[in-house]
Biopython code that builds the backbone (N, CA, C, O; Angstrom):
import numpy as np
from Bio.PDB.StructureBuilder import StructureBuilder

atoms = [
    (1, "MET", "N", (-56.066, -43.985, 31.297)),
    (1, "MET", "CA", (-55.682, -42.834, 30.509)),
    (1, "MET", "C", (-54.412, -42.190, 31.072)),
    (1, "MET", "O", (-53.541, -41.749, 30.322)),
    (2, "GLU", "N", (-54.324, -42.144, 32.391)),
    (2, "GLU", "CA", (-53.154, -41.559, 33.047)),
    (2, "GLU", "C", (-51.907, -42.399, 32.770)),
    (2, "GLU", "O", (-50.803, -41.865, 32.671)),
    (3, "LYS", "N", (-52.090, -43.715, 32.646)),
    (3, "LYS", "CA", (-50.970, -44.607, 32.378)),
    (3, "LYS", "C", (-50.396, -44.351, 30.981)),
    (3, "LYS", "O", (-49.181, -44.387, 30.790)),
    (4, "VAL", "N", (-51.274, -44.093, 30.009)),
    (4, "VAL", "CA", (-50.826, -43.807, 28.646)),
    (4, "VAL", "C", (-50.068, -42.491, 28.607)),
    (4, "VAL", "O", (-49.043, -42.387, 27.934)),
    (5, "ARG", "N", (-50.562, -41.477, 29.326)),
    (5, "ARG", "CA", (-49.895, -40.181, 29.367)),
    (5, "ARG", "C", (-48.494, -40.299, 29.972)),
    (5, "ARG", "O", (-47.543, -39.690, 29.483)),
    (6, "PHE", "N", (-48.381, -41.093, 31.042)),
    (6, "PHE", "CA", (-47.080, -41.292, 31.689)),
    (6, "PHE", "C", (-46.121, -42.015, 30.760)),
    (6, "PHE", "O", (-44.937, -41.683, 30.703)),
    (7, "ALA", "N", (-46.637, -43.017, 30.022)),
    (7, "ALA", "CA", (-45.792, -43.765, 29.090)),
    (7, "ALA", "C", (-45.297, -42.860, 27.970)),
    (7, "ALA", "O", (-44.133, -42.944, 27.579)),
    (8, "MET", "N", (-46.158, -42.002, 27.452)),
    (8, "MET", "CA", (-45.746, -41.086, 26.385)),
    (8, "MET", "C", (-44.724, -40.077, 26.903)),
    (8, "MET", "O", (-43.831, -39.661, 26.165)),
    (9, "LYS", "N", (-44.855, -39.682, 28.172)),
    (9, "LYS", "CA", (-43.897, -38.756, 28.760)),
    (9, "LYS", "C", (-42.518, -39.419, 28.860)),
    (9, "LYS", "O", (-41.500, -38.773, 28.611)),
    (10, "LYS", "N", (-42.485, -40.708, 29.224)),
    (10, "LYS", "CA", (-41.227, -41.430, 29.310)),
    (10, "LYS", "C", (-40.569, -41.529, 27.932)),
    (10, "LYS", "O", (-39.349, -41.412, 27.809)),
    (11, "ILE", "N", (-41.382, -41.745, 26.903)),
    (11, "ILE", "CA", (-40.846, -41.844, 25.547)),
    (11, "ILE", "C", (-40.265, -40.508, 25.106)),
    (11, "ILE", "O", (-39.173, -40.460, 24.539)),
    (12, "LYS", "N", (-40.986, -39.429, 25.364)),
    (12, "LYS", "CA", (-40.503, -38.104, 24.961)),
    (12, "LYS", "C", (-39.217, -37.734, 25.690)),
    (12, "LYS", "O", (-38.332, -37.112, 25.103)),
    (13, "ILE", "N", (-39.104, -38.105, 26.952)),
    (13, "ILE", "CA", (-37.887, -37.811, 27.713)),
    (13, "ILE", "C", (-36.704, -38.585, 27.143)),
    (13, "ILE", "O", (-35.623, -38.021, 26.972)),
    (14, "SER", "N", (-36.896, -39.870, 26.848)),
    (14, "SER", "CA", (-35.777, -40.663, 26.324)),
    (14, "SER", "C", (-35.353, -40.183, 24.938)),
    (14, "SER", "O", (-34.160, -40.167, 24.637)),
    (15, "ILE", "N", (-36.293, -39.797, 24.099)),
    (15, "ILE", "CA", (-35.941, -39.269, 22.774)),
    (15, "ILE", "C", (-35.220, -37.932, 22.919)),
    (15, "ILE", "O", (-34.240, -37.676, 22.219)),
    (16, "GLY", "N", (-35.697, -37.085, 23.819)),
    (16, "GLY", "CA", (-35.071, -35.775, 24.025)),
    (16, "GLY", "C", (-33.652, -35.880, 24.549)),
    (16, "GLY", "O", (-32.758, -35.184, 24.068)),
    (17, "VAL", "N", (-33.438, -36.742, 25.529)),
    (17, "VAL", "CA", (-32.098, -36.907, 26.105)),
    (17, "VAL", "C", (-31.131, -37.471, 25.068)),
    (17, "VAL", "O", (-29.994, -37.010, 24.969)),
    (18, "THR", "N", (-31.569, -38.460, 24.300)),
    (18, "THR", "CA", (-30.702, -39.050, 23.286)),
    (18, "THR", "C", (-30.384, -38.057, 22.168)),
    (18, "THR", "O", (-29.246, -37.990, 21.703)),
    (19, "THR", "N", (-31.372, -37.296, 21.742)),
    (19, "THR", "CA", (-31.138, -36.292, 20.698)),
    (19, "THR", "C", (-30.192, -35.205, 21.190)),
    (19, "THR", "O", (-29.286, -34.795, 20.465)),
    (20, "LEU", "N", (-30.396, -34.740, 22.408)),
    (20, "LEU", "CA", (-29.515, -33.728, 22.983)),
    (20, "LEU", "C", (-28.085, -34.258, 23.099)),
    (20, "LEU", "O", (-27.126, -33.536, 22.825)),
    (21, "GLY", "N", (-27.949, -35.519, 23.504)),
    (21, "GLY", "CA", (-26.623, -36.129, 23.595)),
    (21, "GLY", "C", (-25.941, -36.225, 22.248)),
    (21, "GLY", "O", (-24.733, -36.012, 22.147)),
    (22, "LEU", "N", (-26.707, -36.546, 21.201)),
    (22, "LEU", "CA", (-26.127, -36.627, 19.861)),
    (22, "LEU", "C", (-25.685, -35.260, 19.360)),
    (22, "LEU", "O", (-24.609, -35.135, 18.776)),
    (23, "VAL", "N", (-26.502, -34.233, 19.579)),
    (23, "VAL", "CA", (-26.135, -32.878, 19.168)),
    (23, "VAL", "C", (-24.885, -32.422, 19.921)),
    (23, "VAL", "O", (-23.985, -31.821, 19.333)),
    (24, "LEU", "N", (-24.834, -32.707, 21.211)),
    (24, "LEU", "CA", (-23.661, -32.347, 22.001)),
    (24, "LEU", "C", (-22.416, -33.093, 21.518)),
    (24, "LEU", "O", (-21.321, -32.531, 21.503)),
    (25, "PHE", "N", (-22.583, -34.353, 21.124)),
    (25, "PHE", "CA", (-21.449, -35.122, 20.599)),
    (25, "PHE", "C", (-20.927, -34.507, 19.304)),
    (25, "PHE", "O", (-19.714, -34.434, 19.103)),
    (26, "ILE", "N", (-21.818, -34.067, 18.430)),
    (26, "ILE", "CA", (-21.397, -33.433, 17.179)),
    (26, "ILE", "C", (-20.630, -32.152, 17.468)),
    (26, "ILE", "O", (-19.624, -31.864, 16.819)),
    (27, "ILE", "N", (-21.106, -31.385, 18.442)),
    (27, "ILE", "CA", (-20.404, -30.149, 18.814)),
    (27, "ILE", "C", (-19.036, -30.475, 19.412)),
    (27, "ILE", "O", (-18.047, -29.813, 19.095)),
    (28, "LEU", "N", (-18.975, -31.483, 20.266)),
    (28, "LEU", "CA", (-17.707, -31.855, 20.900)),
    (28, "LEU", "C", (-16.692, -32.373, 19.887)),
    (28, "LEU", "O", (-15.488, -32.204, 20.080)),
    (29, "CYS", "N", (-17.162, -33.004, 18.809)),
    (29, "CYS", "CA", (-16.238, -33.509, 17.792)),
    (29, "CYS", "C", (-15.515, -32.377, 17.071)),
    (29, "CYS", "O", (-14.417, -32.573, 16.550)),
    (30, "SER", "N", (-16.115, -31.209, 17.039)),
    (30, "SER", "CA", (-15.462, -30.086, 16.356)),
    (30, "SER", "C", (-14.424, -29.400, 17.244)),
    (30, "SER", "O", (-13.643, -28.581, 16.760)),
    (31, "LEU", "N", (-14.411, -29.723, 18.524)),
    (31, "LEU", "CA", (-13.450, -29.122, 19.444)),
    (31, "LEU", "C", (-12.204, -30.001, 19.561)),
    (31, "LEU", "O", (-12.278, -31.215, 19.371)),
    (32, "PRO", "N", (-11.067, -29.390, 19.870)),
    (32, "PRO", "CA", (-9.839, -30.197, 20.021)),
    (32, "PRO", "C", (-9.801, -30.888, 21.392)),
    (32, "PRO", "O", (-9.170, -30.397, 22.329)),
    (33, "LEU", "N", (-10.474, -32.015, 21.491)),
    (33, "LEU", "CA", (-10.535, -32.756, 22.751)),
    (33, "LEU", "C", (-9.807, -34.089, 22.612)),
    (33, "LEU", "O", (-9.431, -34.505, 21.516)),
    (34, "SER", "N", (-9.626, -34.725, 23.725)),
    (34, "SER", "CA", (-8.976, -36.023, 23.766)),
    (34, "SER", "C", (-9.846, -37.088, 23.083)),
    (34, "SER", "O", (-11.068, -37.102, 23.236)),
    (35, "ILE", "N", (-9.198, -37.964, 22.339)),
    (35, "ILE", "CA", (-9.909, -39.054, 21.663)),
    (35, "ILE", "C", (-10.535, -39.991, 22.692)),
    (35, "ILE", "O", (-11.625, -40.517, 22.463)),
    (36, "VAL", "N", (-9.865, -40.205, 23.813)),
    (36, "VAL", "CA", (-10.387, -41.086, 24.864)),
    (36, "VAL", "C", (-11.688, -40.519, 25.421)),
    (36, "VAL", "O", (-12.639, -41.262, 25.663)),
    (37, "PHE", "N", (-11.731, -39.207, 25.623)),
    (37, "PHE", "CA", (-12.953, -38.570, 26.123)),
    (37, "PHE", "C", (-14.094, -38.754, 25.129)),
    (37, "PHE", "O", (-15.216, -39.072, 25.523)),
    (38, "LEU", "N", (-13.814, -38.556, 23.845)),
    (38, "LEU", "CA", (-14.859, -38.714, 22.834)),
    (38, "LEU", "C", (-15.330, -40.162, 22.727)),
    (38, "LEU", "O", (-16.515, -40.412, 22.509)),
    (39, "GLN", "N", (-14.417, -41.111, 22.879)),
    (39, "GLN", "CA", (-14.804, -42.516, 22.847)),
    (39, "GLN", "C", (-15.683, -42.870, 24.047)),
    (39, "GLN", "O", (-16.662, -43.603, 23.910)),
    (40, "LEU", "N", (-15.333, -42.352, 25.209)),
    (40, "LEU", "CA", (-16.146, -42.593, 26.402)),
    (40, "LEU", "C", (-17.524, -41.970, 26.246)),
    (40, "LEU", "O", (-18.530, -42.577, 26.614)),
    (41, "TYR", "N", (-17.572, -40.765, 25.703)),
    (41, "TYR", "CA", (-18.857, -40.095, 25.492)),
    (41, "TYR", "C", (-19.696, -40.862, 24.479)),
    (41, "TYR", "O", (-20.906, -41.002, 24.658)),
    (42, "LEU", "N", (-19.067, -41.363, 23.413)),
    (42, "LEU", "CA", (-19.788, -42.145, 22.406)),
    (42, "LEU", "C", (-20.314, -43.440, 23.010)),
    (42, "LEU", "O", (-21.406, -43.884, 22.655)),
    (43, "PHE", "N", (-19.563, -44.050, 23.908)),
    (43, "PHE", "CA", (-20.023, -45.252, 24.602)),
    (43, "PHE", "C", (-21.269, -44.946, 25.433)),
    (43, "PHE", "O", (-22.222, -45.725, 25.431)),
    (44, "CYS", "N", (-21.265, -43.819, 26.141)),
    (44, "CYS", "CA", (-22.439, -43.416, 26.927)),
    (44, "CYS", "C", (-23.623, -43.089, 26.022)),
    (44, "CYS", "O", (-24.768, -43.380, 26.369)),
    (45, "LEU", "N", (-23.354, -42.491, 24.872)),
    (45, "LEU", "CA", (-24.408, -42.170, 23.915)),
    (45, "LEU", "C", (-25.043, -43.446, 23.358)),
    (45, "LEU", "O", (-26.246, -43.483, 23.100)),
    (46, "THR", "N", (-24.239, -44.482, 23.175)),
    (46, "THR", "CA", (-24.771, -45.770, 22.740)),
    (46, "THR", "C", (-25.716, -46.337, 23.800)),
    (46, "THR", "O", (-26.745, -46.925, 23.467)),
    (47, "GLY", "N", (-25.369, -46.162, 25.061)),
    (47, "GLY", "CA", (-26.260, -46.587, 26.147)),
    (47, "GLY", "C", (-27.576, -45.816, 26.119)),
    (47, "GLY", "O", (-28.638, -46.389, 26.359)),
    (48, "CYS", "N", (-27.507, -44.527, 25.827)),
    (48, "CYS", "CA", (-28.733, -43.721, 25.719)),
    (48, "CYS", "C", (-29.597, -44.207, 24.564)),
    (48, "CYS", "O", (-30.822, -44.250, 24.676)),
    (49, "LEU", "N", (-28.965, -44.573, 23.458)),
    (49, "LEU", "CA", (-29.710, -45.067, 22.309)),
    (49, "LEU", "C", (-30.424, -46.379, 22.638)),
    (49, "LEU", "O", (-31.583, -46.569, 22.269)),
    (50, "ILE", "N", (-29.737, -47.270, 23.325)),
    (50, "ILE", "CA", (-30.357, -48.535, 23.737)),
    (50, "ILE", "C", (-31.505, -48.265, 24.694)),
    (50, "ILE", "O", (-32.556, -48.896, 24.580)),
    (51, "TRP", "N", (-31.330, -47.333, 25.646)),
    (51, "TRP", "CA", (-32.391, -46.960, 26.590)),
    (51, "TRP", "C", (-33.604, -46.417, 25.842)),
    (51, "TRP", "O", (-34.739, -46.746, 26.188)),
    (52, "MET", "N", (-33.379, -45.587, 24.820)),
    (52, "MET", "CA", (-34.474, -45.019, 24.054)),
    (52, "MET", "C", (-35.254, -46.109, 23.317)),
    (52, "MET", "O", (-36.484, -46.108, 23.330)),
    (53, "VAL", "N", (-34.545, -47.033, 22.680)),
    (53, "VAL", "CA", (-35.213, -48.099, 21.939)),
    (53, "VAL", "C", (-36.025, -48.985, 22.870)),
    (53, "VAL", "O", (-37.163, -49.331, 22.555)),
    (54, "VAL", "N", (-35.457, -49.354, 24.008)),
    (54, "VAL", "CA", (-36.181, -50.201, 24.966)),
    (54, "VAL", "C", (-37.416, -49.471, 25.505)),
    (54, "VAL", "O", (-38.475, -50.079, 25.660)),
    (55, "THR", "N", (-37.286, -48.188, 25.786)),
    (55, "THR", "CA", (-38.425, -47.407, 26.277)),
    (55, "THR", "C", (-39.542, -47.349, 25.244)),
    (55, "THR", "O", (-40.714, -47.498, 25.589)),
    (56, "ILE", "N", (-39.191, -47.135, 23.987)),
    (56, "ILE", "CA", (-40.214, -47.080, 22.937)),
    (56, "ILE", "C", (-40.866, -48.440, 22.743)),
    (56, "ILE", "O", (-42.083, -48.523, 22.579)),
    (57, "LEU", "N", (-40.081, -49.501, 22.759)),
    (57, "LEU", "CA", (-40.653, -50.835, 22.569)),
    (57, "LEU", "C", (-41.550, -51.244, 23.733)),
    (57, "LEU", "O", (-42.563, -51.911, 23.520)),
    (58, "LYS", "N", (-41.199, -50.856, 24.957)),
    (58, "LYS", "CA", (-41.995, -51.232, 26.122)),
    (58, "LYS", "C", (-43.241, -50.377, 26.269)),
    (58, "LYS", "O", (-44.290, -50.891, 26.658)),
    (59, "ASN", "N", (-43.156, -49.076, 25.966)),
    (59, "ASN", "CA", (-44.249, -48.160, 26.267)),
    (59, "ASN", "C", (-44.968, -47.609, 25.036)),
    (59, "ASN", "O", (-45.973, -46.912, 25.173)),
    (60, "GLY", "N", (-44.476, -47.904, 23.859)),
    (60, "GLY", "CA", (-45.098, -47.378, 22.642)),
    (60, "GLY", "C", (-46.388, -48.105, 22.308)),
    (60, "GLY", "O", (-46.652, -49.201, 22.802)),
    (61, "GLU", "N", (-47.178, -47.477, 21.466)),
    (61, "GLU", "CA", (-48.430, -48.087, 21.019)),
    (61, "GLU", "C", (-48.237, -48.662, 19.625)),
    (61, "GLU", "O", (-47.685, -47.991, 18.752)),
    (62, "PRO", "N", (-48.681, -49.890, 19.403)),
    (62, "PRO", "CA", (-48.562, -50.451, 18.058)),
    (62, "PRO", "C", (-49.539, -49.777, 17.103)),
    (62, "PRO", "O", (-50.548, -49.211, 17.525)),
    (63, "SER", "N", (-49.232, -49.842, 15.838)),
    (63, "SER", "CA", (-50.093, -49.247, 14.823)),
    (63, "SER", "C", (-51.409, -50.013, 14.733)),
    (63, "SER", "O", (-51.462, -51.220, 14.965)),
    (64, "ARG", "N", (-52.454, -49.292, 14.395)),
    (64, "ARG", "CA", (-53.762, -49.934, 14.224)),
    (64, "ARG", "C", (-53.877, -50.601, 12.864)),
    (64, "ARG", "O", (-54.816, -51.361, 12.630)),
    (65, "HIS", "N", (-52.943, -50.335, 11.966)),
    (65, "HIS", "CA", (-53.021, -50.818, 10.600)),
    (65, "HIS", "C", (-51.969, -51.883, 10.349)),
    (65, "HIS", "O", (-50.889, -51.858, 10.938)),
    (66, "ALA", "N", (-52.293, -52.812, 9.477)),
    (66, "ALA", "CA", (-51.333, -53.842, 9.078)),
    (66, "ALA", "C", (-50.359, -53.249, 8.066)),
    (66, "ALA", "O", (-50.668, -52.256, 7.408)),
    (67, "PHE", "N", (-49.201, -53.852, 7.946)),
    (67, "PHE", "CA", (-48.177, -53.362, 7.028)),
    (67, "PHE", "C", (-48.671, -53.399, 5.581)),
    (67, "PHE", "O", (-48.340, -52.517, 4.789)),
    (68, "ASP", "N", (-49.465, -54.421, 5.235)),
    (68, "ASP", "CA", (-49.975, -54.532, 3.867)),
    (68, "ASP", "C", (-51.021, -53.468, 3.562)),
    (68, "ASP", "O", (-51.170, -53.063, 2.409)),
    (69, "ASP", "N", (-51.751, -53.007, 4.584)),
    (69, "ASP", "CA", (-52.775, -51.979, 4.378)),
    (69, "ASP", "C", (-52.148, -50.610, 4.176)),
    (69, "ASP", "O", (-52.511, -49.879, 3.254)),
    (70, "ARG", "N", (-51.216, -50.274, 5.033)),
    (70, "ARG", "CA", (-50.555, -48.970, 4.964)),
    (70, "ARG", "C", (-49.064, -49.165, 5.164)),
    (70, "ARG", "O", (-48.619, -49.617, 6.219)),
    (71, "PHE", "N", (-48.299, -48.818, 4.138)),
    (71, "PHE", "CA", (-46.847, -48.966, 4.217)),
    (71, "PHE", "C", (-46.295, -48.040, 5.291)),
    (71, "PHE", "O", (-45.487, -48.454, 6.123)),
    (72, "TYR", "N", (-46.731, -46.792, 5.270)),
    (72, "TYR", "CA", (-46.442, -45.848, 6.337)),
    (72, "TYR", "C", (-47.749, -45.573, 7.070)),
    (72, "TYR", "O", (-48.829, -45.793, 6.521)),
    (73, "GLU", "N", (-47.658, -45.101, 8.287)),
    (73, "GLU", "CA", (-48.842, -44.832, 9.098)),
    (73, "GLU", "C", (-49.751, -43.788, 8.428)),
    (73, "GLU", "O", (-50.971, -43.853, 8.577)),
    (74, "ASP", "N", (-49.179, -42.840, 7.704)),
    (74, "ASP", "CA", (-49.986, -41.760, 7.146)),
    (74, "ASP", "C", (-50.334, -41.947, 5.675)),
    (74, "ASP", "O", (-50.928, -41.048, 5.079)),
    (75, "THR", "N", (-49.991, -43.070, 5.071)),
    (75, "THR", "CA", (-50.275, -43.277, 3.671)),
    (75, "THR", "C", (-51.262, -44.427, 3.507)),
    (75, "THR", "O", (-50.994, -45.553, 3.927)),
    (76, "ASP", "N", (-52.398, -44.135, 2.897)),
    (76, "ASP", "CA", (-53.409, -45.140, 2.644)),
    (76, "ASP", "C", (-53.237, -45.665, 1.218)),
    (76, "ASP", "O", (-53.325, -44.902, 0.256)),
    (77, "LEU", "N", (-52.994, -46.951, 1.089)),
    (77, "LEU", "CA", (-52.801, -47.525, -0.252)),
    (77, "LEU", "C", (-54.121, -47.782, -0.965)),
    (77, "LEU", "O", (-54.135, -48.064, -2.163)),
    (78, "GLY", "N", (-55.216, -47.689, -0.248)),
    (78, "GLY", "CA", (-56.526, -47.892, -0.856)),
    (78, "GLY", "C", (-56.861, -49.363, -1.035)),
    (78, "GLY", "O", (-56.120, -50.242, -0.594)),
    (79, "PRO", "N", (-57.992, -49.618, -1.690)),
    (79, "PRO", "CA", (-58.397, -51.032, -1.880)),
    (79, "PRO", "C", (-57.498, -51.742, -2.887)),
    (79, "PRO", "O", (-56.959, -51.134, -3.812)),
    (80, "HIS", "N", (-57.358, -53.025, -2.681)),
    (80, "HIS", "CA", (-56.476, -53.817, -3.574)),
    (80, "HIS", "C", (-57.293, -54.501, -4.609)),
    (80, "HIS", "O", (-56.750, -55.213, -5.453)),
]
sb = StructureBuilder()
sb.init_structure("model")
sb.init_model(0)
sb.init_chain("A")
sb.init_seg("    ")
for serial, (resi, resn, name, xyz) in enumerate(atoms, 1):
    if name == "N":
        sb.init_residue(resn, " ", resi, " ")
    sb.init_atom(name, np.array(xyz, "f"), 0.0, 1.0, " ", f" {name:<3s}", serial, name[0])
structure = sb.get_structure()
């Protein structure tokens, strides 16, 4: 149980850092900054995005439902 909690904490941290980086990038784009700085920041943001995806794929839990049963996790298509 403790292992699952730790894995979920890692996922939340990676999503939070990537989201914060994206919001900061949007704010920085509105300022008169150097294009080289923005390109470097965007390159680092791409690394954060890759880190987030790898963290979710390694530590996430798969759905209990098949794709044919439920298109989305919260939508039940009912009997066929």
